[in-house]
C-alpha positions in Angstrom: 29.8 -28.3 -34.8 26.7 -27.2 -32.2 25.5 -30.1 -29.8 21.9 -29.3 -30.9 22.9 -29.9 -34.5 25.0 -33.1 -33.6 21.9 -34.5 -31.8 19.6 -33.6 -34.5 21.8 -35.5 -37.0 22.2 -38.3 -34.9 18.3 -38.6 -34.3 17.9 -38.5 -37.9 20.6 -41.2 -38.8 18.9 -43.6 -36.3 15.7 -43.4 -38.1 17.3 -44.5 -41.5 16.9 -48.3 -42.0 20.3 -50.0 -42.5 19.2 -51.1 -46.1 18.8 -47.5 -47.1 21.6 -46.0 -45.1 24.1 -45.6 -47.9 21.6 -44.5 -50.6 20.3 -41.8 -48.2 24.0 -40.5 -47.3 24.9 -40.4 -51.0 21.6 -38.4 -51.9 22.6 -36.0 -48.9 26.0 -35.4 -50.6 27.5 -33.9 -47.6 30.1 -36.7 -46.6 32.6 -37.4 -49.5 32.4 -41.0 -50.8 36.1 -41.6 -49.9 35.1 -40.6 -46.1 32.1 -43.1 -46.5 34.2 -46.0 -47.5 36.3 -45.7 -44.4 33.1 -46.5 -42.3 32.1 -50.0 -41.3 28.5 -50.1 -42.2 28.4 -53.8 -40.8 28.9 -52.8 -37.1 26.1 -52.1 -34.6 23.9 -49.2 -35.7 24.8 -47.4 -32.4 28.3 -47.6 -33.2 27.9 -46.7 -36.8 25.7 -43.6 -35.9 28.5 -42.2 -33.7 31.1 -42.7 -36.5 29.0 -40.8 -38.9 28.3 -38.0 -36.3 32.1 -37.6 -35.8 32.6 -37.4 -39.6 29.9 -34.5 -39.6 31.5 -32.8 -36.8 34.8 -33.0 -38.5 33.2 -31.3 -41.5 31.2 -28.8 -39.1 27.8 -29.6 -40.1 25.4 -26.6 -39.8 21.7 -26.7 -39.1 21.1 -26.4 -42.5 23.0 -29.3 -43.4 21.0 -31.4 -40.8 17.7 -30.1 -42.1 18.7 -31.2 -45.6 19.3 -34.8 -44.4 15.9 -34.8 -42.6 14.2 -33.7 -45.9 15.9 -36.5 -47.8 14.8 -39.0 -45.2 11.3 -37.8 -45.5 11.2 -38.0 -49.2 12.2 -41.5 -49.1 9.3 -42.2 -46.2 6.6 -39.8 -47.4 3.9 -42.4 -46.1 4.9 -41.8 -42.5 3.4 -38.2 -43.0 -0.6 -37.4 -43.6 -0.6 -35.0 -46.3 -3.2 -32.3 -47.2 -3.9 -30.4 -50.4 -4.4 -26.7 -50.7 -5.5 -25.3 -53.9 -4.5 -21.6 -55.1 -6.2 -19.3 -57.5 -5.5 -15.9 -59.4 -7.9 -13.0 -60.0 -10.1 -13.6 -62.9 -8.4 -12.5 -66.2 -5.1 -12.2 -64.4 -2.0 -13.0 -66.6 0.1 -15.9 -65.8 3.5 -14.7 -64.7 6.8 -16.2 -65.5 8.0 -18.5 -62.6 11.4 -17.9 -60.8 12.2 -20.8 -58.2 14.8 -18.9 -56.8 12.4 -15.9 -56.3 9.8 -17.9 -54.6 11.9 -19.4 -52.2 13.4 -16.1 -50.9 10.0 -14.6 -51.0 8.3 -17.7 -48.9 11.3 -17.4 -46.5 11.1 -13.5 -46.1 7.3 -13.6 -45.2 7.9 -16.1 -42.5 10.8 -14.5 -41.2 8.9 -11.1 -41.1 6.1 -12.4 -39.1 8.0 -15.1 -36.8 11.6 -14.5 -35.5 12.3 -18.0 -34.5 11.7 -20.3 -37.5 14.1 -22.5 -39.6 13.1 -22.7 -43.4 15.0 -25.2 -45.6 14.6 -26.1 -49.2 15.4 -29.0 -51.8 14.7 -29.2 -55.3 13.0 -32.4 -56.8 11.7 -33.9 -60.0 8.9 -32.4 -61.9 9.9 -28.9 -61.0 8.7 -29.5 -57.5 10.6 -27.9 -54.2 10.4 -29.6 -50.9 10.2 -27.2 -47.9 10.8 -27.9 -44.3 9.7 -25.6 -41.6 10.5 -25.8 -38.1 8.6 -23.5 -36.0 9.5 -21.6 -32.9 7.5 -19.0 -30.8 8.7 -15.5 -29.6 10.6 -16.9 -26.7 11.6 -20.5 -28.0 13.9 -21.7 -30.6 12.6 -23.8 -33.4 11.4 -27.4 -32.7 13.5 -29.3 -35.1 11.6 -32.6 -34.3 8.3 -31.4 -35.1 8.6 -29.9 -38.6 5.9 -29.0 -41.1 6.9 -30.1 -44.8 5.3 -28.4 -47.9 5.7 -29.7 -51.5 4.9 -27.2 -54.3 4.8 -27.8 -57.8 6.2 -24.8 -59.8 3.5 -23.0 -62.2 0.6 -25.2 -60.7 -2.0 -24.0 -58.1 -1.3 -27.1 -55.7 0.5 -27.2 -52.5 0.8 -30.5 -50.4 1.6 -30.2 -46.8 2.1 -32.4 -43.7 0.2 -32.1 -40.6 1.1 -28.7 -38.7 1.5 -29.2 -35.0 0.8 -25.5 -34.5 -2.5 -24.8 -35.9 -2.1 -20.9 -35.1 0.8 -20.7 -37.9 -1.3 -22.4 -40.7 -2.6 -18.9 -41.9 1.0 -17.6 -41.9 2.0 -20.7 -44.0 -0.9 -20.1 -46.5 0.0 -16.4 -46.9 3.5 -17.4 -47.7 2.5 -19.9 -50.1 -0.1 -17.7 -52.1 2.2 -14.4 -52.0 5.5 -16.3 -53.1 3.8 -18.3 -55.9 1.9 -15.1 -57.4 -1.6 -16.2 -56.3 -4.5 -14.4 -54.5 -6.5 -17.0 -52.7 -5.8 -20.4 -51.2 -8.3 -23.0 -50.1 -7.8 -26.4 -48.3 -9.2 -29.2 -50.5 -11.3 -32.1 -49.0 -8.5 -34.6 -49.6 -6.1 -36.3 -47.1 -3.7 -39.3 -47.9 -0.3 -40.8 -46.4 0.3 -41.4 -50.2 1.6 -38.1 -51.7 1.9 -39.6 -55.3 -1.6 -40.6 -55.2 -2.8 -36.9 -54.1 -0.7 -35.5 -56.9 -2.2 -38.0 -59.4 -6.0 -37.0 -58.3 -5.4 -33.2 -58.5 -3.3 -33.4 -61.7 -5.9 -35.7 -63.1 -3.3 -38.6 -63.8 -5.3 -41.3 -62.2 -6.5 -42.8 -65.7 -3.0 -43.1 -66.8 -0.9 -46.2 -66.0 -0.6 -46.0 -62.2 1.1 -48.9 -60.4 -0.3 -51.5 -63.2 0.8 -54.6 -61.3 -2.9 -55.6 -61.0 -4.6 -54.2 -63.8 -8.5 -55.3 -64.2 -9.6 -57.5 -66.8 -10.9 -55.8 -70.0 -14.9 -55.1 -69.9 -15.7 -57.5 -72.8 -13.9 -60.4 -71.0 -15.7 -59.7 -67.7 -18.8 -59.7 -69.1 -18.5 -63.0 -70.8 -17.3 -64.5 -67.6 -20.2 -63.2 -65.8 -22.5 -64.6 -68.4 -21.0 -68.1 -68.3 -21.4 -67.9 -64.7 -25.2 -67.4 -64.5 -26.7 -68.8 -67.7 -30.3 -67.8 -66.4 -29.7 -64.0 -66.1 -32.4 -62.3 -67.6 -32.3 -59.7 -70.6 -32.8 -56.5 -68.2 -30.3 -57.7 -65.5 -27.7 -58.2 -68.6 -28.3 -54.7 -69.8 -28.1 -53.1 -66.3 -24.8 -55.1 -65.5 -23.3 -53.9 -68.9 -24.4 -50.3 -68.1 -22.8 -50.4 -64.6 -19.8 -51.8 -65.6 -19.3 -49.3 -68.6 -20.0 -46.2 -66.2 -17.5 -47.8 -63.6 -15.0 -48.2 -66.3 -15.5 -44.7 -67.8 -15.4 -43.3 -64.4 -12.3 -45.1 -62.7 -10.4 -46.4 -65.6 -8.9 -49.8 -66.0 -5.9 -49.3 -63.6 -5.5 -49.5 -59.8 -6.6 -46.3 -58.0 -4.4 -43.8 -56.4 -4.5 -44.3 -52.4 -6.8 -41.8 -51.0 -8.0 -42.3 -47.1 -9.8 -39.6 -46.5 -12.5 -37.3 -48.4 -15.5 -35.1 -47.4 -18.4 -34.1 -49.4 -20.5 -30.6 -48.5 -24.2 -30.6 -49.2 -26.1 -27.5 -49.2 -29.8 -27.5 -50.2 -33.4 -25.8 -49.5 -36.4 -28.0 -48.4 -38.9 -28.0 -51.3 -42.4 -29.4 -50.6 -45.7 -29.5 -52.3 -47.4 -29.5 -48.8 -47.9 -26.4 -46.8 -46.7 -26.1 -43.3 -44.0 -27.9 -41.4 -40.9 -26.9 -39.8 -38.8 -27.5 -42.9 -41.2 -25.9 -45.2 -40.9 -22.7 -43.3 -37.0 -22.6 -42.9 -35.3 -20.0 -44.8 -31.8 -21.0 -44.3 -30.4 -24.0 -46.5 -29.9 -27.5 -44.8 -26.1 -28.3 -44.8 -24.4 -31.5 -44.0 -20.9 -32.4 -44.3 -20.4 -36.2 -45.3 -16.9 -37.9 -44.4 -15.5 -40.7 -46.0 -12.5 -42.8 -44.7 -11.0 -45.9 -45.9 -7.5 -47.6 -46.3 -8.0 -47.4 -50.0 -11.2 -45.0 -50.3 -11.2 -44.9 -54.2 -10.9 -48.7 -54.8 -13.6 -49.2 -52.2 -16.0 -46.6 -54.0 -15.1 -48.5 -57.3 -16.2 -51.7 -55.8 -19.6 -50.5 -55.0 -21.3 -50.3 -58.1 -20.8 -53.8 -59.5 -21.7 -54.9 -56.1 -25.1 -53.1 -56.6 -24.7 -50.6 -53.9 
């Protein structure tokens, strides 16, 4: 086994918490279970890692095997990455093609390798017809950096792909092209959504957020909440009562009863022309529309927005 592969495997195993070690190694399915049973998992982690690396050497682990282990670790620790969402589209009236996952993988890798000699591309199929893609970028003169890869999660037969932060911004157009062509789309745009919680982003773009989503703290029913508010403030006037009912009804219709997906970043683009009944003035004579970009960020953005209406904001 190559020394660089051995070091790569060693660093990956060192990142794995001891409580997850056996689970991740079994999911990797590279080391047979009878070999794992010979390893003392109660020894110091450094010694354990050395024993596991020796087993990998005896089985002549390849770079592809090491990359697969890194994908599995990342799947267990998705929240350590910041994820963006890309939305693809077809031409108007274009028929939907039958999707072939193997053809998608082959096309995706060929596009990257045709444009960039030094690149490592690895795949792992996941649930819900998804595929995880790990890309280690290199340059014309340098081998791929296995410690700063970009991850892509693509759900087949959907226009959405989720990508982790790409350290080489210059490769983002190439990545977008590979996704678009391999999935038989014609256009791709980056959505104004970002989060460490991949499942939450998926729930938002697939419109699953009004379904039962982490229901450990569901809110009280609307009628029960109204009765509680009325009991707490018996002097509430009729107009305020009607307004409270309207606000809570709209909030419930918009956000649902369940906790919201974890979204940490969103931005809103506004473009409008200035209109005035008064003649003259700098803005009135301006032909170009006014443009502004509003950015929202919060540890739990949707729950924060949900709380604004009942608070009278």
